[in-house]
C-alpha positions, 0 to 999 in steps of 0.5 A: 290807421287802426293797424298802427293803433293795434300794433303799438297798444301792446307795448308797456311804456314805463318798460320801454323807458326803463330798457332804453335807460338801462342801454343808455347807461351801459354805452355810456359807462362802457364808452366812458371807460374806454375815453378815460384810458386815452392819455394823449389824443390827436391835436387836431381833434380839438379840446371837446373831442370826447363829447361826440362819442359819449352822445352817439354811443349813449344814443345807440345803447338806448335804441338797442335797449 
């Protein structure tokens, strides 16, 4: 248990949150630009097909950050 506490004690929580928000913001911006360029999506995708890529890419950007 002390090894786990020593491993996480060196992290600055504010810095970690800041990096995660920057990564998520960059991912959200890029995927939004790509999704807005779609003129006519396939009808079988449904009306709210853009939500899944927006969520997944933002989460991936936060994890990468």
